[in-house]
C-alpha positions, 0 to 999 in steps of 0.5 A: 500500499505504500508504494502506491502512495506519492506522499505519506504524512506521519502526524504525530511523530513521536520521538520513539517512531522517528527514531525507528525509521531513522534507523531503518527498523520495521517492527510493525505495520507502520514502520515496515509501511515507511521503510518500504515506501517509495514516495514522499514522506513528511514527518510532523514531530510531537513531544515533550520540549526536552524529549525534542532536545535530546542529542540522539531525537535531534541527530535522528531528525537530521538523518531523516532530513538528509535522507530526503525527509520532510521534517516540519519544525514543532510548534510552541505551546501547551504540550500533551503532557500539560507543560508549555514549551516547543514540540506541539504539533503543527496545525492541521492547516500547516501541514495542509500546506506542506503536503500541498508544497510536496505534491505541487508541480512546481512550475514555477521552480527557479523564479525569484517573486517579491509580492507586496500585501496589506494595508500600511499605516501612517501615524497621527499620535503614538495611539491614532493613525490613518490607514485603508481597508485592505486585509492582505488577502490577495496578496498572501494568497499569491505569495502562498501560491507562488511558493507552492509553486516551486518559487522562492517568494518574498513577501513584503507585507504591512499590518495583518491578522494573516498567518505568513505562508510557509516557505516564504520570507516576511518582511514586516513593515508599517508605513510607506516609507519602511515598504518602499525601503524594503521593496527597493532593497530586494527588487533587482534580485528578482524576475517578478514583482507583484505589487498587490499592497494598498499603500497609503497616497498621503500621510500626516504633515506632522506627527504629534509625539504625545497623544492629542487631547479632545480639548485641542480641537483639531479641525483639520489634518494636513496631509503630504504625498507618500512615495510612490513606489510602483512608479519607482519601480517602473522608473528603474526598470533596465534591460534586466529580464524581469515582470512588473505587475500591479494592481488597480482598485477603484470604485468608478471608471475601473478599465480608464483608470487602470490603463492609465496606471498601467501606462504610466507606471510602465507595467507589464500587466495589471489586475483592475477590481471594483472595490465598491463590490461587497464580494469582490472588494477589500476584506472579502474572501472572493474577488472578480477582476480584469487583467489588462496586459501591456498590448491592450488585451483584456481578460475578464475572471469571473468571480472566485475565491482569491486562492483560485485567482491568484493561481490565474493570475500566476498562470499569466505571470508564467506564460508572460514570462517564457514569452520573454525569454 
């Protein structure tokens, strides 16, 4: 049976069982199945923290990795013995995501992708700030899908409640200036930049170092422009083979505004979506978009989950990347 499996997941993997399979011991049904397996094996350790840190257990885990097994890092939290520490079984969603990575086609292998996601924030004082409604779901879906398909992914993320995707290098930022520094510091080493973040166009001219009291009665807030990161990326493009993809979140004149943004910012492709729709705007789990290419072609994609849409967008990126070879 194990010879027919593309992937075997061992969850939880105890210290005893890890020791068995590390040394080829096959004295029961499960250990025999693992020794005879021909597919990939995902090991999810779960044990007391002191057992996990035991040199023998660590040597066995290292040995399994050298032999091509994928061993997930245990999580920190409450353990079965009642103690707290590192050794907790990864969450089912994390195990499933790692399994998807192992079974993925890896058609983006060798590609370096930088994705931006979420909103930025600009402080008014130590308590208050201005921001927008972007949840980061679309950007995180793109980063996760690219990693699943074998790309080397960097994610520059504004504040969000989302869990970071596995196998993705995450840079956390808050302000537009911080996002600019992170993006410009890494974009040159990437083949593809997908800028899905909703960066604030403006910030307060002055930021109070202390909380502004009600009695001070602010009647207006003077704003100044933030740097246009996407436009700067477009200006910095050289002869190096690369792709630059942007997003246009609009409430009216969707196509004309998106086309103008594509032209002005020197993009290869822009993803236009009407954020006034409740089922396709900020914070939703679904989206419906129009993909506008540099040559004027337009593709309309129907309402779908952002996870599915991420793959559809990456399909276009892969096709365009091949065409630029």
